[in-house]
C-alpha positions in Angstrom: 97.9 89.3 112.8 97.0 90.0 109.0 99.5 89.8 106.5 101.1 92.7 105.0 100.7 92.9 101.3 102.9 94.5 98.9 101.5 95.3 95.4 104.1 95.9 92.7 102.4 97.7 90.0 103.5 98.0 86.6 101.5 99.3 83.7 103.2 101.5 81.2 100.1 103.1 79.9 97.8 103.6 83.3 95.9 106.8 81.8 94.5 104.4 79.2 93.6 101.7 81.9 90.3 101.2 82.7 90.8 98.1 84.6 94.1 98.1 86.5 93.0 101.8 87.6 90.2 100.6 89.1 92.1 97.4 90.9 94.6 99.7 91.9 92.5 102.1 93.6 90.3 99.1 95.1 93.4 98.0 96.8 94.3 101.1 98.1 91.4 101.2 100.3 92.3 98.1 101.9 94.5 98.5 105.4 97.8 96.8 105.3 98.4 96.9 101.7 101.3 98.8 100.0 100.9 99.6 96.5 104.0 100.6 95.0 103.7 102.0 91.3 107.0 101.4 89.3 106.7 103.5 86.5 105.5 106.4 88.8 108.6 105.9 90.9 110.9 105.0 88.4 110.0 107.0 85.0 114.1 106.8 84.2 113.6 103.0 85.1 117.1 103.9 87.7 115.7 101.0 90.5 116.9 102.0 93.9 117.7 98.3 94.6 118.2 99.1 98.3 114.9 100.6 98.7 113.3 98.0 97.0 114.9 95.0 99.0 113.8 97.2 102.2 110.1 97.1 100.9 110.0 93.5 100.4 111.3 92.2 103.8 108.8 94.4 105.2 105.7 92.6 103.6 104.7 88.7 103.8 102.6 88.5 100.4 104.7 90.0 97.4 102.0 90.5 94.5 103.0 91.3 91.0 99.8 93.4 89.4 100.4 94.0 85.7 98.6 93.6 82.1 100.1 90.7 80.1 102.1 92.2 77.3 103.5 89.5 75.0 102.9 86.6 77.0 105.2 88.7 80.0 105.3 91.3 82.5 105.8 94.9 81.1 109.6 96.0 80.6 110.0 97.7 84.3 109.0 94.7 85.9 111.4 92.3 84.2 113.9 95.1 84.9 112.6 95.3 88.6 113.6 91.7 88.7 116.9 91.5 87.2 118.3 94.1 89.8 116.1 93.7 93.1 116.4 89.8 93.3 119.8 89.3 93.2 122.1 86.6 94.8 122.9 86.8 98.4 119.5 88.2 99.1 116.6 86.6 97.2 118.5 83.3 96.6 121.8 81.7 96.9 124.0 81.4 100.0 122.7 83.8 102.5 119.8 84.8 100.1 117.3 84.0 102.4 115.4 87.4 102.8 111.9 86.3 100.9 111.8 82.6 102.0 108.6 81.5 103.2 106.8 84.8 101.8 103.8 84.0 99.3 103.9 85.4 95.8 101.1 85.7 93.2 99.8 88.1 90.2 97.0 89.9 89.7 96.9 90.4 85.9 94.7 91.0 82.9 94.6 89.9 79.5 92.8 91.1 76.1 92.0 87.7 75.4 89.5 85.0 76.6 89.6 82.3 78.8 89.3 79.7 76.3 92.5 81.6 74.2 94.5 80.4 77.1 94.1 76.6 76.4 96.0 73.8 74.8 93.4 74.0 72.1 92.9 77.8 72.3 94.6 80.6 70.2 97.3 81.1 72.5 98.4 77.4 73.4 99.3 77.2 76.3 97.5 78.0 79.7 97.9 81.2 82.0 99.5 78.9 84.5 102.0 77.6 82.0 102.8 81.1 80.6 103.8 82.3 84.1 106.2 79.4 84.7 109.2 81.7 84.5 107.5 83.8 87.7 106.5 80.5 89.5 110.3 79.7 89.3 111.6 82.6 90.4 109.5 82.5 93.6 110.5 78.9 93.9 114.2 79.5 93.7 113.8 82.5 95.9 112.0 80.0 98.8 108.6 81.6 98.1 105.3 80.2 98.4 103.5 80.5 94.6 100.0 81.2 94.4 98.0 80.9 91.4 97.0 84.1 90.0 94.1 86.6 89.8 93.0 87.1 86.3 90.7 89.2 84.6 90.1 88.0 81.1 89.0 90.2 78.0 89.6 93.5 80.0 89.1 95.6 76.8 85.5 94.0 76.3 84.3 94.7 79.8 81.3 97.0 80.5 81.8 99.6 83.6 79.7 97.4 86.0 81.6 94.3 85.1 84.9 96.2 85.9 83.4 97.6 89.1 82.2 93.6 90.3 86.0 92.7 89.3 87.5 95.8 91.5 85.1 94.6 94.3 86.2 90.6 93.7 89.7 91.8 93.9 89.5 94.1 97.3 87.5 91.2 99.0 90.6 89.0 98.0 93.4 90.9 99.2 91.3 91.3 102.8 90.9 87.4 102.5 94.6 86.8 101.8 95.7 89.1 104.7 94.0 86.5 106.8 94.7 83.4 105.1 96.5 80.8 107.7 97.1 78.3 105.1 98.0 78.2 101.8 97.4 74.3 100.7 93.6 75.2 99.7 94.8 78.1 97.5 97.7 76.2 95.6 95.4 73.7 94.6 93.0 76.6 92.5 93.8 77.4 88.8 92.9 81.0 89.6 92.6 82.9 92.9 89.3 84.4 91.2 87.8 80.8 92.0 88.4 81.4 95.6 85.0 82.0 97.4 85.3 85.6 99.0 
């Protein structure tokens, strides 16, 4: 049976996005994937916690898709985490709703891969900068997978964006059918998984 994937999408200016718009469209063509746009659903930031928790329980893989802003997620995604991942649901005593689910991210950066190294402009790898999300997954008993990353998103040609969207679509299909995560957890980026 294929894993059901929930893409929790957060982009505050989707109309200006070349990359995430195409990634989202590619993901929407894959059966068994729910694409959930937080800015569209909650323009007032009034997150419906019960609805969000119900969505989480209906899927085996949770994927945050977003542009990296100031080394973190867009604001609504942080608000979503603060409200939805509450004690007794996501962690703590009887907080077992997410235990065993897989968690990953699909994100874009303006900087190059070389900029996200110890000796690069940003002084840290993306894996290091995403540690708060990794620890969130750990606390919730989820299996953390490396991210799918598109670097230098603003400089990509239309053909390169098409290739990224196709790669993302194929990766999602492969994740749906993946039975073991051991090989995946050893990768730096999910991009390195041959599809």
